[in-house]
C-alpha positions as CSV (number, residue, x, y, z in Angstrom):
1,M,0.0,0.0,0.0
2,K,2.9,2.4,0.8
3,I,4.3,1.8,-2.7
4,F,1.0,2.5,-4.3
5,I,0.6,5.8,-2.4
6,T,4.2,6.8,-3.2
7,L,3.7,6.0,-6.8
8,L,0.5,8.0,-6.9
9,F,2.2,11.0,-5.3
10,I,5.1,10.8,-7.8
11,I,2.7,10.7,-10.8
12,T,0.6,13.5,-9.5
13,N,3.7,15.6,-8.9
14,A,5.0,14.9,-12.3
15,L,1.7,15.9,-14.0
16,S,1.6,19.0,-11.9
17,N,5.1,20.0,-13.0
18,N,4.1,19.3,-16.7
19,K,1.2,21.7,-16.4
20,A,3.4,24.4,-14.8
21,Y,5.9,23.9,-17.6
22,E,3.1,24.1,-20.2
23,L,1.8,27.4,-18.7
24,K,5.3,28.9,-18.7
25,L,5.8,28.0,-22.3
26,Y,2.5,29.4,-23.4
27,E,3.2,32.6,-21.5
28,K,6.6,33.0,-23.0
29,V,5.7,32.2,-26.6
30,L,2.4,34.1,-26.8
31,S,3.6,37.1,-24.8
32,S,6.6,37.3,-27.2
33,I,4.4,37.2,-30.3
34,F,1.6,39.5,-29.0
35,I,3.8,42.1,-27.4
36,D,1.3,45.0,-27.8
37,Y,-1.1,43.4,-25.3
38,N,-1.1,43.6,-21.5
39,K,-3.5,40.7,-21.3
40,I,-4.0,38.3,-24.2
41,N,-7.7,37.4,-24.9
42,I,-7.7,33.7,-25.6
43,Y,-10.6,31.4,-26.7
44,T,-9.6,27.9,-25.8
45,S,-10.8,24.3,-26.0
46,D,-11.5,22.3,-22.9
47,N,-8.3,20.3,-23.1
48,I,-6.1,23.3,-22.1
49,K,-8.5,25.7,-20.4
50,S,-7.7,24.8,-16.8
51,T,-4.0,25.3,-17.4
52,L,-4.3,28.7,-19.1
53,K,-6.8,30.1,-16.5
54,K,-3.9,30.1,-14.0
55,S,-2.0,32.8,-15.9
56,K,-2.1,36.5,-15.1
57,K,-1.1,37.2,-18.7
58,F,-4.1,35.6,-20.3
59,K,-7.8,36.4,-20.2
60,I,-10.0,33.4,-21.2
61,V,-13.0,34.7,-23.2
62,D,-16.3,32.9,-23.9
63,N,-16.4,33.3,-27.7
64,C,-13.9,33.5,-30.4
65,K,-15.1,37.0,-31.6
66,N,-13.6,38.5,-28.5
67,A,-10.4,36.6,-28.8
68,I,-7.0,37.6,-30.2
69,I,-5.9,34.0,-30.6
70,L,-7.4,30.5,-30.3
71,V,-5.5,27.9,-28.2
72,G,-6.4,24.2,-28.4
73,K,-7.9,22.0,-31.0
74,E,-11.1,21.3,-32.8
75,F,-12.7,24.7,-33.2
76,G,-15.9,25.3,-35.2
77,K,-16.3,27.2,-38.4
78,E,-17.2,30.4,-36.6
79,C,-13.6,30.8,-35.5
80,I,-12.0,30.3,-39.0
81,D,-10.5,33.8,-39.3
82,K,-8.5,33.8,-36.1
83,P,-4.9,32.6,-35.6
84,L,-4.6,29.2,-33.8
85,F,-2.0,27.9,-31.5
86,A,-2.6,24.2,-31.6
87,T,-2.3,21.6,-28.9
88,S,-2.0,18.6,-31.2
89,Y,0.3,17.7,-34.1
90,N,-2.7,16.8,-36.3
91,E,-4.3,20.2,-35.8
92,Y,-0.9,21.8,-36.5
93,K,-0.7,20.0,-39.8
94,T,-4.3,20.4,-41.0
95,H,-5.6,23.9,-39.8
96,K,-4.9,26.6,-42.3
97,N,-4.5,29.4,-39.7
98,V,-2.2,27.7,-37.3
99,I,0.7,29.9,-36.2
100,G,2.3,27.3,-33.9
101,A,1.8,24.3,-31.7
102,F,2.8,22.8,-28.4
103,Y,2.2,19.2,-27.8
104,W,3.7,16.1,-26.2
105,R,5.2,13.2,-28.2
106,K,6.6,10.2,-26.5
107,G,6.8,12.1,-23.2
108,R,8.7,14.9,-24.7
109,P,7.5,18.5,-25.3
110,Q,7.4,19.6,-29.0
111,L,7.2,23.3,-30.0
112,K,6.6,24.2,-33.6
113,L,5.9,27.6,-35.2
114,K,4.8,28.4,-38.8
115,L,6.6,31.5,-40.0
116,N,4.4,32.0,-43.1
117,N,1.2,32.1,-41.0
118,L,2.7,34.4,-38.5
119,N,3.5,36.8,-41.4
120,K,-0.1,36.3,-42.7
121,F,-1.4,37.7,-39.4
122,N,1.3,40.4,-39.3
123,L,2.9,38.9,-36.2
124,E,6.6,39.2,-35.4
125,L,8.6,36.2,-34.1
126,P,11.4,37.2,-31.8
127,E,14.8,36.0,-32.6
128,E,15.0,33.6,-29.6
129,L,12.0,31.7,-31.0
130,R,13.1,31.5,-34.7
131,K,14.8,28.2,-34.2
132,F,11.4,26.6,-33.7
133,A,10.0,28.1,-37.0
134,Q,9.3,26.1,-40.1
């Protein structure tokens, strides 16, 4: 029983650290791209909403019309004109307005940015993030 509780504690702690890591990455990347905003209005899907709500740099909005950017996956047609920061590789490859993605593959974080779509939305990519651009 002690082993089970210890293992459960370790897994919970590791997941918590991953969420904190994700939040820091989203804050760093999105704040660097949207430098003109004190708070970035984000419309998000449920898979990432609880993580992004913890940020002081983001404001989670209820519809995509009030958003500057979408973060997540599987958005409806009403959000088609907004830039998307995807949370899955599939969404990164298939969505026409994706500017970047952060997702996990085989337990490792993956960050990708699409330079041509950033330019399409008149967004500047800072030099420190250019190594992640394709």
